[in-house]
The first five atom37 places (N, CA, C, CB, O) and aatype in JSON, in Angstrom:
{
  "aatype": [20, 20, 20, 20, 20, 20, 20, 20, 20, 20, 20, 20, 20, 20, 20, 20, 20, 20, 20, 20, 20, 20, 20, 20, 20, 20, 20, 20, 20, 20, 20, 20, 20, 20, 20, 20, 20, 20, 20, 20, 20, 20, 20, 20, 20, 20, 20, 20, 20, 20, 20, 20, 20, 20, 20, 20, 20, 20, 20, 20],
  "atom_mask": [
    [1, 1, 1, 1, 1],
    [1, 1, 1, 1, 1],
    [1, 1, 1, 1, 1],
    [1, 1, 1, 1, 1],
    [1, 1, 1, 1, 1],
    [1, 1, 1, 1, 1],
    [1, 1, 1, 1, 1],
    [1, 1, 1, 1, 1],
    [1, 1, 1, 1, 1],
    [1, 1, 1, 1, 1],
    [1, 1, 1, 1, 1],
    [1, 1, 1, 1, 1],
    [1, 1, 1, 1, 1],
    [1, 1, 1, 1, 1],
    [1, 1, 1, 1, 1],
    [1, 1, 1, 1, 1],
    [1, 1, 1, 1, 1],
    [1, 1, 1, 1, 1],
    [1, 1, 1, 1, 1],
    [1, 1, 1, 1, 1],
    [1, 1, 1, 1, 1],
    [1, 1, 1, 1, 1],
    [1, 1, 1, 1, 1],
    [1, 1, 1, 1, 1],
    [1, 1, 1, 1, 1],
    [1, 1, 1, 1, 1],
    [1, 1, 1, 1, 1],
    [1, 1, 1, 1, 1],
    [1, 1, 1, 1, 1],
    [1, 1, 1, 1, 1],
    [1, 1, 1, 1, 1],
    [1, 1, 1, 1, 1],
    [1, 1, 1, 1, 1],
    [1, 1, 1, 1, 1],
    [1, 1, 1, 1, 1],
    [1, 1, 1, 1, 1],
    [1, 1, 1, 1, 1],
    [1, 1, 1, 1, 1],
    [1, 1, 1, 1, 1],
    [1, 1, 1, 1, 1],
    [1, 1, 1, 1, 1],
    [1, 1, 1, 1, 1],
    [1, 1, 1, 1, 1],
    [1, 1, 1, 1, 1],
    [1, 1, 1, 1, 1],
    [1, 1, 1, 1, 1],
    [1, 1, 1, 1, 1],
    [1, 1, 1, 1, 1],
    [1, 1, 1, 1, 1],
    [1, 1, 1, 1, 1],
    [1, 1, 1, 1, 1],
    [1, 1, 1, 1, 1],
    [1, 1, 1, 1, 1],
    [1, 1, 1, 1, 1],
    [1, 1, 1, 1, 1],
    [1, 1, 1, 1, 1],
    [1, 1, 1, 1, 1],
    [1, 1, 1, 1, 1],
    [1, 1, 1, 1, 1],
    [1, 1, 1, 1, 1]
  ],
  "atom_positions": [
    [[43.57, 34.75, -4.22], [42.32, 33.83, -4.38], [41.19, 34.61, -5.1], [41.76, 33.3, -2.9], [40.75, 35.75, -4.9]],
    [[40.81, 33.58, -6.08], [39.55, 34.59, -6.87], [38.28, 34.45, -6.15], [39.16, 34.12, -8.54], [38.04, 33.57, -5.33]],
    [[37.54, 35.34, -6.49], [36.24, 35.67, -6.1], [35.14, 34.36, -5.79], [35.75, 36.57, -7.25], [34.5, 34.13, -4.76]],
    [[35.18, 33.7, -6.96], [34.55, 32.4, -6.63], [34.99, 31.55, -5.62], [34.54, 31.67, -7.62], [34.15, 31.29, -4.76]],
    [[36.07, 31.07, -5.52], [36.77, 30.46, -4.45], [36.74, 31.18, -2.97], [38.14, 30.34, -4.94], [36.5, 30.6, -1.91]],
    [[37.01, 32.39, -3.1], [36.81, 33.28, -1.78], [35.31, 33.13, -1.28], [37.14, 34.95, -2.1], [35.2, 32.85, -0.09]],
    [[34.14, 33.29, -2.02], [32.67, 32.96, -1.56], [32.76, 31.67, -1.48], [31.46, 33.39, -2.47], [32.17, 31.33, -0.46]],
    [[33.27, 30.6, -2.12], [33.08, 29.19, -1.68], [33.37, 28.97, -0.23], [33.96, 28.26, -2.47], [32.62, 28.43, 0.58]],
    [[34.66, 29.53, 0.01], [35.41, 29.1, 1.29], [34.54, 29.83, 2.35], [37.12, 29.58, 1.34], [34.17, 29.16, 3.32]],
    [[34.15, 31.2, 2.27], [33.37, 31.72, 3.19], [32.21, 31.12, 3.4], [33.16, 32.88, 2.98], [31.86, 31.11, 4.58]],
    [[31.35, 30.51, 2.51], [30.17, 29.73, 2.6], [30.34, 28.71, 3.8], [29.91, 28.99, 1.22], [29.76, 28.54, 4.87]],
    [[31.4, 28.11, 3.16], [31.73, 26.48, 3.86], [32.03, 26.81, 5.46], [33.4, 25.55, 3.03], [31.46, 26.25, 6.39]],
    [[33.06, 27.85, 5.59], [33.46, 28.49, 6.91], [32.12, 28.59, 7.89], [34.11, 30.06, 6.61], [31.85, 27.95, 8.91]],
    [[31.34, 29.69, 7.16], [30.3, 30.09, 7.99], [29.2, 29.03, 8.33], [29.71, 31.2, 7.39], [28.54, 29.1, 9.37]],
    [[29.05, 28.0, 7.34], [28.12, 27.04, 7.52], [28.8, 26.14, 8.68], [27.79, 26.28, 6.11], [28.05, 25.74, 9.58]],
    [[30.09, 25.82, 8.7], [30.68, 24.94, 9.78], [30.8, 25.87, 11.08], [32.19, 24.31, 9.31], [30.66, 25.28, 12.15]],
    [[31.02, 27.11, 11.13], [31.23, 27.71, 12.36], [30.42, 28.71, 12.89], [32.32, 28.16, 12.37], [30.61, 29.28, 13.97]],
    [[29.29, 28.95, 11.91], [28.07, 30.06, 12.3], [29.13, 31.28, 12.62], [26.88, 29.56, 13.91], [30.23, 31.46, 12.11]],
    [[28.44, 32.06, 13.64], [29.19, 33.49, 13.97], [30.64, 33.47, 14.76], [28.17, 34.39, 14.95], [31.25, 34.5, 15.04]],
    [[30.99, 32.43, 15.01], [32.5, 32.13, 15.25], [33.61, 32.29, 14.21], [32.6, 30.8, 15.61], [34.79, 32.56, 14.44]],
    [[33.0, 32.08, 13.02], [33.77, 32.14, 11.81], [34.75, 33.54, 11.88], [32.68, 32.14, 10.49], [35.98, 33.53, 11.75]],
    [[33.9, 34.72, 12.13], [34.59, 35.81, 11.86], [35.44, 36.06, 12.89], [33.83, 36.84, 11.6], [36.28, 36.94, 12.67]],
    [[35.44, 35.51, 13.97], [36.66, 35.54, 15.2], [37.72, 34.66, 14.6], [36.17, 34.85, 16.86], [38.87, 35.08, 14.67]],
    [[37.49, 33.5, 14.03], [38.27, 32.65, 13.62], [39.17, 33.35, 12.31], [37.41, 31.41, 13.34], [40.35, 33.01, 12.24]],
    [[38.71, 34.17, 11.42], [39.03, 34.85, 10.39], [40.04, 35.67, 10.94], [37.95, 35.51, 9.75], [41.2, 35.71, 10.55]],
    [[39.44, 36.44, 12.06], [40.46, 37.82, 12.59], [41.63, 37.35, 13.13], [39.84, 38.82, 13.82], [42.67, 37.99, 12.94]],
    [[41.63, 36.29, 13.79], [43.06, 35.46, 14.18], [44.08, 35.24, 13.03], [42.71, 33.91, 14.72], [45.26, 35.58, 12.88]],
    [[43.12, 34.46, 12.18], [44.16, 34.21, 10.86], [44.68, 35.2, 10.12], [43.59, 33.49, 9.82], [45.74, 35.08, 9.5]],
    [[43.89, 36.39, 10.15], [44.56, 37.62, 9.59], [45.62, 38.22, 10.41], [43.59, 38.66, 9.35], [46.58, 38.73, 9.84]],
    [[45.56, 38.21, 11.43], [46.58, 38.63, 12.29], [47.76, 37.96, 12.39], [46.15, 38.69, 13.41], [48.86, 38.5, 12.5]],
    [[47.52, 36.64, 12.35], [48.58, 35.78, 12.11], [49.62, 35.79, 10.94], [48.03, 34.72, 12.08], [50.83, 35.58, 10.89]],
    [[48.77, 36.06, 10.11], [49.38, 36.33, 8.52], [50.18, 37.45, 8.71], [48.21, 36.68, 7.25], [51.38, 37.32, 8.47]],
    [[49.7, 38.68, 9.14], [50.22, 39.89, 9.2], [51.54, 39.74, 10.38], [48.95, 40.97, 9.57], [52.64, 40.24, 10.13]],
    [[51.31, 39.11, 11.5], [52.58, 38.77, 12.08], [53.81, 38.21, 11.74], [52.39, 38.21, 12.76], [54.93, 38.49, 12.17]],
    [[53.36, 37.1, 10.63], [54.25, 36.51, 10.05], [54.78, 37.24, 8.79], [53.78, 35.31, 9.83], [55.83, 36.8, 8.3]],
    [[54.28, 38.15, 8.3], [54.57, 38.89, 7.2], [53.97, 38.16, 5.85], [56.1, 39.1, 7.17], [54.57, 38.28, 4.78]],
    [[52.92, 37.5, 5.94], [52.16, 36.86, 4.76], [51.13, 38.05, 4.46], [51.35, 35.27, 5.18], [50.03, 38.06, 5.02]],
    [[51.51, 39.08, 3.54], [50.44, 40.11, 3.46], [49.43, 39.68, 2.28], [51.11, 41.61, 3.16], [48.33, 40.19, 2.09]],
    [[50.0, 38.66, 1.55], [48.82, 38.56, 0.53], [47.84, 37.39, 1.15], [49.4, 38.14, -1.14], [46.64, 37.38, 0.91]],
    [[48.46, 36.44, 1.94], [47.43, 35.68, 2.41], [46.51, 36.17, 3.37], [47.9, 34.65, 2.84], [45.44, 35.61, 3.6]],
    [[47.03, 37.48, 4.09], [46.25, 38.24, 4.87], [45.11, 38.98, 4.31], [47.0, 39.05, 5.46], [43.99, 39.1, 4.81]],
    [[45.55, 39.45, 3.2], [44.28, 39.8, 2.06], [43.53, 38.96, 1.51], [44.64, 40.36, 0.93], [42.42, 39.27, 1.08]],
    [[43.99, 37.83, 1.44], [43.0, 36.55, 1.15], [41.83, 36.49, 2.33], [43.96, 34.98, 1.18], [40.62, 36.61, 2.16]],
    [[42.4, 36.32, 3.33], [41.42, 36.47, 4.52], [40.54, 37.65, 4.66], [42.15, 36.45, 5.72], [39.34, 37.6, 4.93]],
    [[41.03, 38.41, 4.52], [40.25, 39.97, 4.56], [38.98, 39.66, 3.55], [41.4, 41.52, 3.83], [37.88, 40.1, 3.89]],
    [[39.1, 38.96, 2.38], [38.28, 38.88, 1.64], [37.17, 37.88, 1.64], [38.84, 38.89, 0.78], [36.03, 37.91, 1.19]],
    [[37.83, 37.04, 2.26], [36.63, 35.79, 3.05], [35.91, 36.51, 4.05], [37.4, 34.33, 3.99], [34.69, 36.36, 4.09]],
    [[36.52, 37.35, 4.94], [35.69, 37.76, 5.84], [34.46, 38.88, 5.32], [36.6, 38.28, 6.88], [33.35, 38.97, 5.85]],
    [[34.9, 39.62, 4.27], [33.95, 40.64, 4.0], [32.75, 39.74, 2.97], [34.8, 42.08, 3.21], [31.62, 40.16, 2.72]],
    [[33.27, 38.58, 2.54], [32.24, 37.5, 2.0], [31.02, 37.37, 3.08], [33.04, 35.92, 1.79], [29.8, 37.49, 2.98]],
    [[31.93, 37.06, 4.19], [30.82, 36.5, 5.34], [30.0, 37.65, 5.9], [31.59, 35.75, 6.69], [28.83, 37.55, 6.27]],
    [[30.66, 38.65, 5.91], [29.6, 39.66, 6.1], [28.89, 40.18, 5.35], [29.88, 40.49, 6.52], [28.01, 40.86, 5.88]],
    [[28.89, 40.14, 3.89], [27.93, 40.1, 3.0], [26.93, 39.24, 3.17], [28.37, 39.94, 1.94], [25.77, 39.64, 3.06]],
    [[27.23, 37.88, 3.46], [26.29, 36.84, 3.58], [25.04, 37.08, 4.47], [26.99, 35.71, 4.06], [23.83, 37.04, 4.26]],
    [[26.1, 37.44, 5.96], [25.1, 37.59, 6.85], [24.02, 38.84, 6.64], [25.78, 37.67, 8.11], [22.91, 38.65, 7.13]],
    [[24.21, 39.88, 6.08], [23.53, 40.68, 5.83], [23.59, 42.08, 6.74], [22.46, 40.02, 5.79], [24.48, 42.2, 7.58]],
    [[22.88, 42.85, 6.59], [22.8, 44.27, 7.62], [22.59, 44.14, 8.83], [21.79, 45.22, 7.37], [21.68, 43.33, 9.01]],
    [[23.12, 44.69, 10.02], [22.72, 44.57, 11.38], [22.66, 43.13, 11.99], [21.43, 45.19, 11.5], [21.61, 42.81, 12.55]],
    [[23.86, 42.11, 11.93], [23.99, 40.99, 12.18], [24.98, 40.95, 12.91], [23.99, 40.3, 11.28], [25.72, 40.02, 12.58]],
    [[25.41, 41.65, 13.95], [26.78, 41.17, 14.6], [27.64, 42.49, 14.56], [27.59, 39.82, 13.71], [28.79, 42.5, 14.99]]
  ]
}
């Protein structure tokens, strides 16, 4: 997933779910890893990093 798509997805997910978005992403990352879908897990990691960046420091 490219950076623009990652940022758009992260923004939409965070807008829809707020702070719960990170927990949902963590579940998705683990699910992908359990299924051996490493590339998809990396995409979710990128989305998670984008959300962390949007939140700013010391928020969670």
